[in-house]
C-alpha angles and dihedrals in degrees: 000000000000122000107281092205089066093043097047116018103019092049090059117020090194090060096056098076089053097045098047096063090049091050092049092049091057094052093240097117091124091053090051091051093048095039094231101128115139124215095265092054092049091050090047091055097045099037096085090051093050092047092050092049093049092047093049091048092050092049092048092050090049091050091048090050092050091047091050091049091049091049091053091047093050091047092051092046091050091049092049091048092051091048091049092049091049092049091048092052092048092048092049092049091050093049094046090050091048091052090048092052092046090052089051092050092047091053091051093047093047091050091050092047092051090053101056119173114271113282096019118130134182089263094051091048090053092047092048092051093047090052091062114090131214132037124319093276093052092044091054091049092050091044092054091052094048095045096052107127093014100076132027098232111030093181094055093042096050091041087054090052090052091051096044102035112009102062103069125157111272117237094219131064114302119235127212093267095053091045091051091050090049091052090051091051092050090051090051094049099043116057091196091058090048090051089050091053091051091048091056095049116107114259 
């Protein structure tokens, strides 16, 4: 058997300080000195080191895997948060712009309503609206055709009629669409409700 000091320690000077304590702890110092270790003794000395290295490597790999998974999770969460914030800002901007346009339309319709053609009364307005057939959209279209030449802005005037006269409470059960329209009308008419809607929008 070749000299183990040459095979183990002399081959790598940095290994010697680590091997000697292990040799001493096994009680084989004499064997080390004489270079008469057999294979089983060598494996017995180095086995704890190999086990420790394998355990440390496994733990390190597990930690790296967990860290990588956490990094991916944080990245995805951050991306989702940014997307949600962007969507919230866009939604708020759209709703604010919609309310602004509705306010503009309401002002125009109110002005048209306050400037009725000569001779028109509340009763005649009601009768005129009732004479139009179809749903609100069709009534507005027919109103615009009939009022050409009688009012300056037929769209604003007929829209005003629809707002003031056309939307009356239905006698039957109200479906989700009619309830939603009613809520929108209330919000348009009551500034405090509109302010409440804006206050609840995501910022």
